[in-house]
C-alpha positions in Angstrom: -67.5 74.0 28.1 -68.1 76.5 30.9 -71.4 78.2 31.5 -69.9 81.5 30.6 -68.9 80.1 27.2 -72.1 78.2 26.6 -75.1 80.3 25.6 -77.5 77.4 26.2 -76.4 76.6 29.7 -79.0 75.8 32.4 -78.5 79.2 33.9 -79.5 81.0 30.7 -82.1 78.6 29.3 -85.1 80.8 30.4 -83.6 83.9 28.8 -82.7 82.0 25.7 -86.3 80.6 25.3 -87.8 84.0 26.2 -85.9 85.7 23.4 -86.8 83.0 20.9 -90.5 83.2 21.9 -90.5 86.9 21.4 -88.8 86.6 18.1 -91.4 84.0 17.0 -94.2 86.4 18.1 -92.7 89.1 15.9 -92.3 86.8 12.9 -95.8 85.5 13.2 -97.3 89.0 13.9 -99.0 87.7 17.0 -99.3 89.0 20.5 -99.7 87.0 23.7 -100.4 88.1 27.2 -97.2 88.4 29.2 -98.5 85.7 31.5 -98.8 83.3 28.5 -95.3 84.2 27.3 -93.9 83.5 30.7 -95.8 80.2 30.9 -94.5 79.0 27.6 -90.9 79.8 28.6 -91.5 77.8 31.8 -92.8 74.8 29.8 -89.8 74.8 27.5 -87.3 75.4 30.3 -88.7 72.6 32.4 -88.7 70.2 29.5 -85.1 71.0 28.6 -83.7 71.0 32.1 -85.4 68.1 33.9 -84.5 64.5 33.0 -88.0 63.2 33.8 -89.8 65.8 31.7 -88.8 64.0 28.5 -90.3 60.8 29.6 -93.7 62.5 29.8 -93.7 62.2 26.0 -93.6 58.4 26.2 -97.2 57.8 27.3 -99.9 58.0 24.7 -102.1 61.1 24.9 -105.3 59.1 25.1 -103.9 57.4 28.3 -103.1 60.7 29.8 -106.6 61.9 29.1 -108.3 58.8 30.5 -106.2 59.0 33.7 -106.8 62.7 34.2 -110.6 62.3 33.8 -110.5 59.7 36.6 -108.8 62.0 39.1 -110.1 64.8 41.2 -108.9 68.0 42.8 -105.2 68.9 42.6 -104.3 65.6 41.0 -106.8 66.2 38.1 -105.2 69.7 37.7 -101.7 68.3 37.3 -102.9 65.6 34.9 -104.6 68.2 32.7 -101.5 70.4 32.8 -99.4 67.5 31.7 -101.7 66.6 28.9 -101.8 70.2 27.8 -98.1 70.8 27.9 -97.2 67.5 26.1 -99.8 68.3 23.4 -98.2 71.8 23.0 -94.7 70.3 22.7 -95.7 67.6 20.3 -97.8 69.9 18.1 -95.6 72.9 18.2 -92.0 71.8 18.8 -92.0 68.2 17.5 -94.5 68.6 14.7 -91.9 67.3 12.2 -91.8 64.0 14.2 -95.6 63.8 14.1 -95.6 64.0 10.3 -93.9 60.7 10.3 -96.4 59.0 12.5 -100.1 58.0 12.2 -101.1 60.6 14.8 -101.1 64.1 13.3 -100.8 67.6 14.6 -104.6 68.2 14.5 -105.0 65.3 17.0 -102.5 66.9 19.4 -104.2 70.2 19.0 -107.6 68.7 19.9 -106.1 67.1 22.9 -104.4 70.3 23.9 -107.5 72.5 23.6 -109.5 70.1 25.7 -106.8 69.9 28.3 -106.5 73.7 28.7 -110.2 74.1 28.8 -110.3 71.6 31.7 -107.4 73.5 33.3 -109.4 76.7 33.2 -112.3 75.0 34.9 -110.1 73.4 37.5 -108.2 76.6 38.1 -111.4 78.5 38.8 -111.8 76.2 41.7 -108.7 77.5 43.3 -106.0 75.2 42.0 -103.7 77.9 40.5 -103.0 81.7 40.7 -105.0 84.1 38.6 -102.0 84.9 36.4 -101.7 81.1 35.5 -105.4 80.9 34.8 -105.1 83.8 32.4 -102.4 81.9 30.5 -104.5 78.8 30.4 -107.5 80.7 29.1 -105.6 82.3 26.3 -104.0 79.0 25.3 -107.4 77.3 25.3 -108.9 80.0 23.2 -105.9 80.4 20.8 -104.3 77.0 20.8 -103.7 77.0 17.1 -102.1 80.4 17.2 -99.8 79.4 20.1 -98.8 76.3 18.1 -97.9 78.6 15.1 -95.7 80.6 17.5 -94.0 77.5 18.6 -93.4 76.5 15.0 -91.7 79.8 14.4 -89.8 79.3 17.7 -88.5 76.0 16.4 -87.4 77.6 13.1 -85.7 80.4 14.9 -84.0 78.1 17.4 -82.7 75.9 14.6 -80.9 78.8 13.0 -78.8 79.3 16.1 -75.1 78.5 15.6 -75.3 75.9 18.4 -77.1 72.6 18.0 -80.8 73.0 18.2 -81.5 71.6 21.7 -85.0 70.4 21.1 -84.3 68.9 17.6 -81.2 67.2 19.0 -83.2 65.9 21.9 -85.7 64.4 19.4 -82.9 62.7 17.5 -81.3 61.4 20.6 -84.7 59.9 21.7 -85.0 58.1 18.4 -81.4 56.8 18.2 -80.0 56.7 21.7 -76.7 58.0 20.3 -74.3 58.5 23.2 -72.5 61.4 21.5 -75.9 63.2 21.1 -76.5 62.6 24.8 -73.1 64.1 25.6 -73.9 67.1 23.4 -77.2 67.6 25.2 -75.5 67.5 28.6 -72.9 70.0 27.5 -75.8 72.2 26.4 -77.4 72.1 29.9 -79.9 69.3 29.2 -79.9 66.2 31.3 -81.7 63.6 29.1 -83.7 60.8 30.6 -82.5 57.3 29.8 -86.1 56.0 29.2 -87.4 59.0 27.2 -89.2 58.4 23.9 -91.7 60.0 21.6 -94.8 57.9 21.4 -98.2 59.3 20.6 -101.6 57.5 20.5 
């Protein structure tokens, strides 16, 4: 299917996610700073487009936290961002998956809040632009509300006539079904062969 015929092609993923996030905000009667909206769209787009992004979900959150606390400077910033973003995705987009595991949404939320609080602290030391710091601050302060927006985003996305990219991705990770992989590729997603959803 050509990009012009595929509303979920790589070229249009940011716009697709932006529209769905705005719809989710309307449905949940919430408002986020434009910088936070933009950041959420970036997180979703990066995850859907980049093969190695999916593999970030493989490592237990506790391992990510431990490694991040042992790092300094820019490396610590990237480690905290990874922990925060994975926590957001797991709590907000893949929460149905967590309901079938020993680790729950509240655990991911706790990890996420801590990660974004650390990001704010590290960002104040010059590791990110002011607009990004503003997004981190809002997410740290309103993590539960942001997750609620992502729940609504997931619901809105699943009503789209096309396959729900993120739900399909989750199913592909669990099953390794080659047809699901081909559907993901046709939708503009390049799935990682070693991706999985493991949370500890």
